[in-house]
Structures are given as C-alpha cells and as structure tokens.
C-alpha positions as CSV (number, residue, x, y, z in Angstrom):
1,X,0.6,-5.5,-30.4
2,X,-1.8,-2.7,-29.6
3,X,-5.3,-3.7,-28.6
4,X,-7.6,-4.3,-31.6
5,X,-11.4,-3.7,-31.8
6,X,-13.3,-4.9,-28.8
7,X,-16.9,-5.8,-27.9
8,X,-18.3,-4.3,-24.7
9,X,-21.3,-4.9,-22.5
10,X,-22.9,-2.3,-20.2
11,X,-20.9,0.6,-18.7
12,X,-21.6,-0.8,-15.3
13,X,-20.2,-4.2,-16.2
14,X,-17.2,-2.6,-17.9
15,X,-16.6,-0.5,-14.8
16,X,-16.5,-3.6,-12.7
17,X,-14.1,-5.3,-15.1
18,X,-11.8,-2.2,-14.9
19,X,-11.9,-2.3,-11.1
20,X,-10.9,-6.0,-11.2
21,X,-8.0,-5.0,-13.6
22,X,-6.8,-2.4,-11.1
23,X,-6.9,-5.1,-8.4
24,X,-4.8,-7.4,-10.6
25,X,-2.4,-4.5,-11.3
26,X,-1.2,-4.6,-7.7
27,X,0.6,-8.0,-8.1
28,X,1.3,-7.9,-11.9
29,X,5.0,-8.4,-12.7
30,X,4.6,-6.9,-16.2
31,X,1.9,-4.3,-15.8
32,X,2.3,-2.6,-19.2
33,X,-0.2,-4.7,-21.3
34,X,-2.7,-4.5,-18.5
35,X,-2.3,-0.7,-18.3
36,X,-2.7,-0.4,-22.1
37,X,-5.9,-2.5,-21.9
38,X,-7.3,-0.1,-19.3
39,X,-6.4,2.9,-21.4
40,X,-8.0,1.3,-24.5
41,X,-11.3,0.7,-22.7
42,X,-11.3,4.3,-21.5
43,X,-10.6,5.5,-25.1
44,X,-13.5,3.3,-26.4
45,X,-15.8,4.2,-23.6
46,X,-15.2,7.8,-22.6
47,X,-17.8,7.8,-19.7
48,X,-15.4,5.5,-17.8
49,X,-12.5,8.0,-17.8
50,X,-13.9,9.7,-14.7
51,X,-14.5,6.4,-13.0
52,X,-10.9,5.2,-13.5
53,X,-9.5,8.6,-12.3
54,X,-11.7,8.3,-9.1
55,X,-10.6,4.7,-8.5
56,X,-6.9,5.6,-8.9
57,X,-7.3,8.5,-6.5
58,X,-8.9,6.2,-4.0
59,X,-6.1,3.5,-4.5
60,X,-3.3,6.1,-4.0
61,X,-4.8,7.6,-0.9
62,X,-3.4,6.0,2.2
63,X,-2.4,2.7,0.5
64,X,-1.7,-0.3,2.7
65,X,2.0,-0.4,1.5
66,X,3.1,3.1,0.6
67,X,5.8,3.0,-2.0
68,X,5.3,-0.7,-2.6
69,X,4.8,-2.4,-6.0
70,X,1.0,-2.0,-6.0
71,X,1.2,1.7,-5.0
72,X,3.8,2.3,-7.6
73,X,1.8,0.7,-10.4
74,X,-1.3,2.8,-9.5
75,X,0.8,6.0,-9.8
76,X,2.3,4.8,-13.1
77,X,-1.2,4.1,-14.5
78,X,-2.3,7.5,-13.2
79,X,0.6,9.0,-15.1
80,X,-0.4,7.3,-18.3
81,X,-4.0,8.4,-17.8
82,X,-2.9,12.1,-17.3
83,X,-1.1,12.0,-20.7
84,X,-4.0,10.5,-22.5
85,X,-7.3,11.8,-21.1
86,X,-8.6,14.9,-19.2
87,X,-11.3,14.1,-16.6
88,X,-14.4,16.2,-16.3
89,X,-13.9,19.6,-14.4
90,X,-15.3,18.4,-11.0
91,X,-13.0,15.3,-11.1
92,X,-10.1,17.4,-12.3
93,X,-10.4,19.6,-9.3
94,X,-10.6,16.6,-7.0
95,X,-7.6,15.1,-8.7
96,X,-5.5,18.3,-8.4
97,X,-6.3,18.5,-4.7
98,X,-5.1,14.9,-4.4
99,X,-1.9,15.7,-6.3
100,X,-1.2,18.8,-4.3
101,X,-1.6,16.9,-1.0
102,X,1.0,14.3,-2.2
103,X,3.4,17.0,-3.4
104,X,3.8,18.3,0.1
105,X,6.4,15.5,0.6
106,X,8.8,16.2,-2.3
107,X,11.4,13.7,-1.3
108,X,9.1,10.7,-2.0
109,X,8.9,8.9,-5.4
110,X,5.1,9.3,-5.3
111,X,5.5,13.1,-5.0
112,X,7.6,13.1,-8.2
113,X,4.8,11.3,-10.0
114,X,2.3,13.8,-8.6
115,X,4.3,16.7,-9.9
116,X,4.7,15.0,-13.3
117,X,1.0,14.3,-13.5
118,X,0.0,17.8,-12.6
119,X,2.2,19.2,-15.3
120,X,0.9,16.7,-17.8
121,X,-2.7,17.6,-17.1
122,X,-2.0,21.2,-18.2
123,X,-0.9,19.9,-21.6
124,X,-3.2,17.0,-22.4
125,X,-5.7,17.7,-25.2
126,X,-6.9,14.1,-25.9
127,X,-5.5,11.3,-27.9
128,X,-6.5,9.4,-31.1
129,X,-4.7,6.3,-29.9
130,X,-3.8,4.9,-26.5
131,X,0.0,5.1,-25.7
132,X,2.1,2.5,-27.3
133,X,3.8,-0.1,-25.1
134,X,7.1,1.9,-25.5
135,X,5.4,5.1,-24.5
136,X,3.9,3.5,-21.4
137,X,7.3,2.2,-20.4
138,X,8.9,5.7,-20.7
139,X,6.0,7.3,-18.9
140,X,6.4,4.8,-16.0
141,X,9.9,6.3,-15.6
142,X,8.7,9.9,-16.2
143,X,10.9,10.2,-19.3
144,X,10.6,11.2,-22.9
145,X,10.6,8.9,-26.0
146,X,13.3,8.9,-28.6
147,X,11.8,9.4,-32.1
148,X,13.8,8.5,-35.2
149,X,13.3,10.8,-38.2
150,X,14.6,9.6,-41.5
151,X,15.7,12.4,-43.7
152,X,16.4,12.2,-47.5
153,X,20.0,12.4,-48.3
154,X,21.0,12.6,-44.7
155,X,21.5,10.2,-41.7
156,X,18.5,9.6,-39.5
157,X,18.0,12.0,-36.6
158,X,17.0,10.9,-33.1
159,X,15.0,13.5,-31.2
160,X,13.3,13.3,-27.8
161,X,9.5,13.9,-27.8
162,X,6.9,13.8,-25.1
163,X,3.3,12.6,-25.1
164,X,2.3,16.2,-25.9
165,X,4.6,17.0,-28.8
166,X,2.6,17.9,-31.9
167,X,3.6,18.5,-35.5
168,X,2.7,22.1,-35.4
169,X,4.0,24.4,-38.2
170,X,7.0,26.6,-37.3
171,X,8.6,29.5,-39.3
172,X,11.5,27.4,-40.5
173,X,10.2,23.8,-40.8
174,X,6.6,22.9,-41.9
175,X,4.6,20.4,-39.9
176,X,7.4,20.0,-37.3
177,X,7.1,21.1,-33.7
178,X,9.5,23.8,-32.5
179,X,11.2,21.3,-30.3
180,X,11.7,18.8,-33.2
181,X,12.4,21.5,-35.8
182,X,15.2,23.1,-34.0
183,X,16.9,19.8,-33.6
184,X,16.5,18.8,-37.2
185,X,17.4,22.2,-38.6
186,X,20.6,22.1,-36.6
187,X,21.6,18.6,-37.6
188,X,20.8,19.1,-41.3
189,X,22.6,22.4,-41.5
190,X,19.5,24.3,-42.6
191,X,19.6,27.1,-40.1
192,X,20.2,29.7,-42.9
193,X,17.9,28.0,-45.5
194,X,14.5,29.4,-46.4
195,X,13.3,25.9,-47.5
196,X,10.6,24.0,-45.7
197,X,10.0,20.3,-45.3
198,X,7.4,18.1,-43.8
199,X,7.1,15.1,-41.6
200,X,5.7,12.0,-43.3
201,X,4.5,8.8,-41.8
202,X,5.1,5.8,-44.1
203,X,3.9,2.2,-43.9
204,X,3.5,-0.6,-46.4
205,X,0.0,0.6,-47.3
206,X,0.4,4.3,-47.4
207,X,2.5,7.5,-47.2
208,X,1.0,10.7,-45.9
209,X,2.2,14.0,-44.3
210,X,1.7,14.3,-40.6
211,X,-1.1,16.9,-39.9
212,X,-0.1,20.0,-38.0
213,X,-2.1,19.2,-34.9
214,X,-1.2,15.5,-34.8
215,X,0.5,14.1,-31.7
216,X,3.7,12.4,-32.7
217,X,3.1,9.8,-30.0
218,X,-0.1,8.8,-31.8
219,X,1.9,8.3,-35.0
220,X,4.3,6.0,-33.2
221,X,1.4,4.1,-31.7
222,X,0.0,3.4,-35.2
223,X,3.3,2.0,-36.2
224,X,3.2,-0.3,-33.2
C-alpha cells in the first residue's frame, strides 16, 4: 500500500535517514518500496528535494561499479524524482550539466536514463501524490502506464499515459487529455459527435469528475 501519514524529526535527522536509505538501495533486491518511501519523505518535506537530487548526482558520478545494480537503482530513483519534483534553479542547472555529461555516451543504459530524465524535467509541474508502486515499476523501465477507462455502454478502453498526462479539456472530449481523448473518441466511434463526456474517478466512498489540471497518475496512486 502507499505510505500513510508519518511523523518526522528535524530536517537534518531526516536527511541522514534518507542518506542511509540510499546506501541501502545499492543492495536492495526489491527497491520499489524503498524508492516510494524516499519520494514520500520528499513530498512531505519539500526542503529535502534538493538534498536528494544532490546525493543522487553524487552517487551516479564515477560510481565504483558503473552499470551495476547499485548504479542502476540510483538512476532509477533519479528517474522517479524527475517525474515527481523539480529541484531549485541552481540544483536544476547542476543536474542538467550532470545529465548532459552522461549523455555523451549514448550507447550506455545510463545515458538512456539521462535522456529520459532530462525530457521529464521539462514536463514536471509537481505532484499531489508520490508515484504508485506500478508507476515506479514502469518508470524504472522508462515506459508508460496502461490506464483502463470504463465507458458506459461500451467496453473498457486501455490507453497509455505518462507521469505527465493531465486531464486537460480538449475540443472534442471534456476533461480528457488530447492523448487520451483521441484514443477514446476513436474507440467509441465519436469522431463525428458534438457530444462531450468527462472522466470520473469512483471509489466506494465517492464519485467525482477528474479536474482539468489533475495528473492521471495521481488519480491512479489514490486508487492504490
């Protein structure tokens, strides 16, 4: 399950705990829960976002085992960070320099992560929720999530979304991003219809339309 409410001590103590978590990440066989915990702490304590970015840059600069499990986990966490938080402008400049330096070797797996992260940083606006366990798994593979949309009177539609896909209004479908709306309009045979419809999130407790600026990934995290 997603992390629940936590109690924290001082920022200094929490920064030390995060550093210890990063050290543990090197040998963790299942790093996803640990990554989600780091992300949750950064969401709850925004001043630590820059700290984690700087630590990850340090850990991915001349690692003792380039391309090894520890190095890979650090790049994967950096990928998740880039889709969740923007660092302060000075740290962002430092981070981009680090990514550009790695991108000079395009054949390596780490260079592919660097390119993905650089592109993500240009789209990230901030999250209401940390990535779900499923989202972390697909980000670790630099892939998109498959989102299932249930439509009244029609089969469910599966569409691919990224961490940055919002429910923005479009001319043909209300509250649905252009990427999602095109897919749904095509599958439902509504390309010539002037009608509009909205995305809703439904749980046992409530049903409500998805706001136009809401990240669909945040909606999926709430379901988790």
